[in-house]
C-alpha positions in Angstrom: 110.3 119.2 93.1 107.9 116.7 94.7 106.9 113.6 92.8 103.1 113.9 93.0 100.4 111.6 91.6 96.7 112.2 91.5 94.4 109.6 93.0 90.6 109.2 93.0 89.3 108.5 96.5 86.1 106.4 96.9 84.3 104.6 99.6 83.4 100.9 99.8 81.6 100.1 103.0 83.3 102.0 105.9 86.7 101.9 104.1 88.4 104.4 101.8 90.1 103.3 98.7 92.0 105.1 95.9 93.5 104.4 92.5 95.6 106.4 90.2 93.5 108.7 88.0 95.3 107.5 85.0 93.3 104.3 85.3 89.9 106.1 85.6 87.9 106.7 82.5 85.0 108.4 84.2 82.3 108.3 86.9 78.8 107.3 85.9 75.7 107.8 88.0 73.6 104.8 88.6 71.7 103.5 85.6 69.7 100.3 85.0 72.1 97.3 85.1 71.2 94.3 82.9 71.9 91.0 84.6 73.9 88.5 82.6 73.3 84.8 83.5 76.1 82.4 84.5 78.6 85.1 85.5 80.6 85.2 88.7 78.7 86.6 91.7 80.7 89.8 91.8 79.7 90.7 88.2 76.3 92.2 88.7 75.6 92.8 85.0 76.3 95.2 82.2 75.3 98.7 81.2 75.3 100.6 77.9 77.9 103.3 78.2 78.0 105.6 75.1 77.1 102.6 72.9 79.5 100.2 74.4 78.8 97.2 76.7 80.4 97.8 80.1 80.5 95.0 82.7 79.8 96.2 86.2 81.3 94.6 89.3 80.1 94.9 92.8 83.3 95.8 94.6 81.9 94.9 97.9 81.4 91.3 96.8 84.8 91.2 95.1 86.4 92.3 98.4 84.4 89.7 100.4 81.8 92.1 101.9 78.0 92.0 101.6 76.5 93.3 98.4 76.1 97.0 97.8 73.0 98.7 99.1 72.1 101.4 96.6 71.9 105.0 97.9 71.9 108.4 96.2 75.7 108.4 96.4 76.2 105.0 94.8 77.9 105.3 91.5 80.0 103.4 88.9 83.7 104.2 88.5 84.7 103.4 84.9 88.2 102.1 84.9 90.7 100.2 82.7 92.5 97.1 83.8 95.5 95.5 82.1 96.9 92.0 82.6 98.8 89.7 80.2 98.4 92.1 77.3 94.6 92.1 77.8 92.9 95.5 78.4 89.3 95.6 79.6 87.1 98.5 80.7 85.2 97.7 83.9 82.5 99.6 85.9 83.2 99.3 89.6 80.2 99.9 91.8 81.3 102.1 94.8 79.3 103.5 97.7 80.5 107.1 97.0 83.3 109.0 95.3 84.9 111.4 97.7 87.7 113.4 96.0 90.8 113.6 94.0 94.0 113.9 96.1 97.6 114.6 95.3 99.9 112.1 96.9 103.7 112.4 97.2 105.4 109.1 96.5 107.3 109.4 99.8 104.0 109.6 101.8 102.9 106.2 100.6 103.1 103.6 103.4 103.8 99.9 102.5 100.8 97.6 102.4 100.0 95.8 105.6 101.6 92.4 106.1 98.6 90.4 107.2 99.7 87.0 106.0 97.5 83.9 105.9 94.9 83.6 103.1 94.5 87.4 102.6 96.2 88.5 99.5 97.3 92.1 99.4 99.1 91.9 96.0 96.5 94.4 94.7 97.3 96.9 97.3 100.0 99.4 96.3 100.2 100.9 99.7 98.3 103.1 102.2 98.2 106.8 103.0 97.2 108.3 106.3 94.7 111.1 105.8 93.7 112.9 109.0 92.2 110.1 111.2 91.8 107.5 108.5 93.8 105.3 106.2 93.2 105.3 102.4 94.1 102.0 100.7 95.8 102.5 97.3 94.6 99.9 94.9 96.5 98.4 91.9 93.5 97.9 89.5 95.7 95.7 87.3 96.1 93.1 90.1 92.5 93.0 91.5 91.5 90.5 88.8 93.4 87.4 87.7 94.1 86.9 84.0 91.3 84.3 83.9 88.8 86.7 85.5 89.7 89.4 83.0 89.3 87.0 80.1 85.9 86.0 81.5 85.0 89.7 81.7 86.1 90.3 78.1 84.0 87.3 76.9 80.9 88.7 78.6 81.4 92.0 76.7 82.1 90.2 73.4 79.0 87.9 73.9 76.8 91.0 74.6 78.1 92.7 71.5 77.2 89.8 69.1 74.5 90.7 66.7 72.4 87.6 67.6 72.5 88.6 71.2 71.1 92.0 70.3 68.4 90.5 68.1 67.5 88.0 70.8 67.1 90.8 73.4 64.9 92.8 71.0 62.7 89.7 70.5 62.5 89.1 74.2 61.6 92.7 74.9 58.6 92.5 72.5 57.1 89.6 74.5 
């Protein structure tokens, strides 16, 4: 019996990425994103997702590309990241979601050994699909523990009652 795992395939720029569906909490079409001051440049803001504050990252910026250009296919992949006993839900802005594929463990190629400054610790491997490669991401390693703590603080600060009151007051002006 084959050892199959399901992966969500999405596109960022011209490249295809994937992560285990066990880390995916949902896919959200684009909604208004509220900017939060004094956050890292890859955190473009927060959205209200079913009554919860969800930080949204621009995956293009996080991966060193130019910021996302919004199209009809742009969406937010809601995922969960864990590091150092911290769990945080994150919305990852992607250019499009393509499919869910089943991958046999034996078909996963090792990550490229590029060396230098490029860190591929968040790449679990690659899979060849027709004429393209799909990069398998390890969501838990994309962010450092410091980055995840910062993201959690953004959520906690947005959930504080005085923050909500302040926003209501500002909206009335």
